[in-house]
C-alpha positions in Angstrom: 14.7 -13.4 -10.4 18.4 -13.1 -8.7 18.6 -14.9 -5.5 17.5 -12.9 -2.6 21.0 -12.7 -0.6 23.1 -10.0 0.7 25.8 -11.2 -1.8 23.8 -9.9 -4.7 23.8 -6.2 -5.7 20.8 -4.6 -3.7 19.5 -2.5 -6.7 19.5 -5.4 -9.0 17.9 -7.6 -6.5 15.1 -5.2 -5.6 14.4 -4.7 -9.3 14.3 -8.3 -10.2 12.0 -8.7 -7.1 9.8 -5.8 -7.8 9.2 -6.8 -11.4 8.2 -10.3 -10.4 6.0 -8.9 -7.7 4.4 -6.4 -10.2 3.2 -9.3 -12.3 1.3 -10.8 -9.3 -0.1 -7.3 -8.2 -1.8 -7.1 -11.6 -3.7 -10.6 -11.0 -4.3 -9.8 -7.4 -5.9 -6.7 -8.1 -8.5 -8.3 -10.3 -9.1 -10.6 -7.4 -9.4 -8.1 -5.0 -11.8 -5.7 -7.0 -13.8 -8.6 -7.8 -14.3 -9.4 -4.2 -15.1 -6.1 -3.1 -17.7 -5.8 -6.1 -19.2 -8.9 -4.8 -19.6 -7.4 -1.2 -21.3 -4.5 -2.5 -23.8 -6.6 -4.9 -24.7 -8.7 -2.1 -25.3 -5.8 0.5 -27.4 -4.1 -2.5 -29.3 -7.3 -2.9 -30.3 -7.4 0.8 -31.1 -3.9 0.9 -33.9 -4.4 -1.8 -35.6 -7.2 0.2 -36.0 -4.5 3.4 -38.8 -2.0 3.9 -36.5 0.8 3.5 -36.3 2.0 6.9 -32.8 3.0 8.2 -33.0 0.4 11.0 -33.6 -2.6 8.6 -31.2 -1.4 5.7 -28.4 -1.2 8.4 -29.2 -4.5 10.0 -29.4 -6.0 6.5 -26.1 -4.4 5.4 -24.4 -5.5 8.5 -25.5 -8.9 8.2 -24.0 -9.3 4.7 -20.8 -7.8 5.7 -20.3 -9.8 8.8 -21.2 -13.1 6.6 -18.7 -11.9 3.9 -15.6 -11.9 6.3 -15.4 -15.8 5.5 -15.2 -14.9 1.9 -12.1 -12.4 2.6 -10.6 -15.3 4.5 -10.7 -17.2 1.5 -9.3 -14.5 -0.6 -6.3 -14.1 1.7 -5.7 -17.8 1.8 -5.5 -17.9 -1.9 -3.4 -14.8 -2.4 -1.0 -15.8 0.2 -0.7 -19.5 -0.8 -0.4 -18.5 -4.5 2.0 -15.9 -4.4 4.0 -17.1 -1.2 4.7 -20.5 -2.8 6.1 -18.9 -5.9 8.5 -16.7 -4.0 9.6 -19.3 -1.6 10.6 -21.5 -4.7 12.7 -18.5 -5.8 14.5 -17.9 -2.5 15.0 -21.6 -2.0 16.8 -21.9 -5.0 19.2 -18.9 -4.4 20.0 -20.3 -0.8 20.7 -23.7 -2.1 22.9 -22.4 -4.4 24.9 -20.5 -1.8 24.8 -23.5 0.5 26.1 -25.9 -2.1 29.1 -23.9 -3.0 32.3 -26.1 -2.4 30.8 -28.8 -1.0 27.6 -31.2 -1.2 24.8 -30.1 0.7 23.6 -32.2 3.7 20.3 -33.8 3.0 18.5 -32.0 5.6 19.2 -28.5 4.4 18.3 -29.2 0.6 15.2 -27.4 -0.4 14.1 -30.3 -2.0 13.5 -31.9 1.4 11.0 -29.4 2.1 7.9 -30.2 0.3 5.3 -27.7 -1.1 2.8 -29.1 1.0 5.1 -28.0 4.2 5.4 -24.5 2.9 1.6 -24.2 2.4 0.9 -25.5 5.8 3.0 -22.7 7.1 1.4 -20.0 5.1 -1.9 -21.0 5.9 -1.3 -21.2 9.4 0.2 -17.6 9.2 -3.1 -16.2 7.5 -5.4 -18.0 9.7 -3.5 -16.4 12.7 -3.0 -13.0 11.4 -5.7 -12.1 8.8 -8.6 -11.3 11.2 -7.5 -7.6 11.9 -7.2 -6.9 8.5 -10.5 -8.5 7.3 -12.3 -6.5 10.3 -10.6 -3.3 9.1 -12.0 -4.0 5.3 -15.4 -4.6 6.9 -15.3 -1.4 8.8 -14.1 0.5 5.7 -16.8 -0.9 3.7 -19.6 -0.2 6.2 -18.4 3.4 6.6 -18.6 4.0 2.6 -21.9 2.1 2.2 -23.3 4.3 5.2 -22.2 7.5 3.7 -24.0 6.7 0.2 -27.0 5.8 2.0 -27.2 8.9 4.1 -28.6 11.0 1.6 -31.2 8.4 0.2 -32.5 8.1 4.1 -33.0 11.9 3.9 -34.7 12.0 0.8 -36.9 9.1 1.9 -35.6 6.9 -1.0 -37.2 3.3 -1.5 -35.2 0.2 -1.1 -34.1 -0.2 -4.8 -32.9 3.5 -4.8 -30.9 2.8 -1.7 -29.6 -0.5 -3.3 -28.6 1.4 -6.4 -26.5 4.0 -4.4 -24.5 1.4 -2.8 -23.9 -0.5 -6.1 -22.8 2.7 -7.9 -19.4 3.0 -6.5 -17.2 1.1 -9.0 -14.4 3.7 -9.0 -13.8 3.5 -5.3 -14.1 -0.4 -5.6 -11.2 -0.4 -8.2 -9.0 2.3 -6.3 -9.4 0.3 -2.8 -8.9 -3.1 -4.6 -5.5 -1.9 -6.0 -4.4 -0.8 -2.5 -5.4 -4.1 -1.0 -3.7 -6.0 -3.9 -0.3 -4.1 -3.6 -0.3 -4.5 0.2 -1.1 -8.0 0.3 1.1 -9.2 -2.7 3.9 -7.5 -0.9 3.2 -9.4 2.5 2.7 -12.6 0.6 5.8 -12.3 -1.4 7.7 -11.6 1.9 6.2 -14.3 3.9 6.8 -16.8 1.3 10.7 -15.9 1.1 10.8 -15.9 5.0 9.3 -19.5 5.0 11.6 -20.7 2.4 14.5 -19.3 4.5 13.3 -20.9 7.6 12.8 -24.3 6.3 16.7 -24.8 5.6 17.1 -25.1 9.5 20.5 -23.7 9.4 21.4 -20.3 11.1 20.3 -17.5 8.6 20.6 -13.9 8.9 18.4 -11.5 7.1 18.9 -7.9 5.9 15.9 -5.2 5.4 16.2 -3.7 1.9 14.5 -0.5 1.2 14.8 1.4 -2.2 15.9 4.8 -1.7 14.2 6.8 -4.6 12.3 9.5 -2.9 9.2 7.5 -2.6 10.4 5.6 0.6 9.1 6.4 4.0 11.5 8.0 6.5 11.0 5.1 8.9 12.0 2.6 6.2 14.9 4.5 5.0 16.2 4.4 8.4 15.5 0.7 8.7 17.4 0.0 5.3 20.4 -2.3 6.0 19.0 -3.4 9.4 20.1 -7.1 10.0 18.6 -9.7 12.4 18.6 -13.4 13.0 16.1 -15.0 10.9 13.4 -15.4 13.8 14.1 -11.9 15.3 12.0 -9.1 14.2 13.1 -6.0 12.6 12.3 -2.7 14.5 10.8 0.0 12.0 9.3 3.1 13.2 8.5 1.6 16.5 6.8 -1.4 15.2 8.2 -5.1 15.2 8.2 -6.8 11.8 9.5 -10.3 11.1 9.6 -9.4 7.4 8.1 -6.4 5.3 4.7 -6.5 5.4 4.4 -8.8 8.4 1.4 -7.9 10.9 2.0 -10.7 13.5 3.5 -8.5 15.8 0.5 -6.0 15.4 2.9 -3.3 13.3 1.0 0.0 12.9 -0.6 0.1 9.6 1.5 2.9 8.2 4.4 0.4 8.3 2.7 -2.1 6.1 0.2 -0.5 3.8 2.0 -0.5 0.3 5.4 -1.2 1.6 7.7 -1.9 -1.2 10.6 -3.4 1.0 12.0 -6.7 1.0 14.4 -9.1 3.0 17.4 -10.6 1.7 18.8 -13.8 3.3 21.9 -15.8 3.7 23.6 -18.4 5.9 25.0 -16.9 8.9 28.9 -16.9 9.0 
């Protein structure tokens, strides 16, 4: 992959970055779909153990979904750590090449001085501090979908096994939703990893928002294209603040995050 720097041609950078990211999306989609299927299976199993009344079924489903939030946190930690570290390495290599031109690098600015463990700790802290809202929304969406599938069964007086079957038989929805989750979180993880690597150099750094203009971009993101900031200053995109594309630490609107394809470019400040 090309170095993620403003000196590189934007179209080539985005293409290389997007191709790299696409390979991860395939893997993360499998994980997201598997996690959703496990959630639905667990709810279905709990429903089978009830008396079939609406009250008992709803309590059983909610109990499972609340407990399942811990599994979603594990999912986020796994995805963000694995994908983030991969992109951190790529960006660190690119920045080190720029910083090293013409003179030896001071030891404290070399990427090698920043261990993978330190990157991992930064990424882990970010996920633990910023994933709760996303996990809550996943739980709420799952609850709404399950309640919808149960409504007809309650009206018809279905037994617990029939109710459980109506919950389990939602494979198509799980695949589609898993794909959206995977694309959104792979993008967030890749950009978090890139930002983490840039910050690890401890030298004044600028970043530039890069949007691919191909008729698929959002108007707000087209307007943000080329926006430059100091490393620790957030971009302003459609009224939301984002430290990097896909960032949720400033409570950015979901429409500025979900399936965003944008990236940040980094370079030492002149």
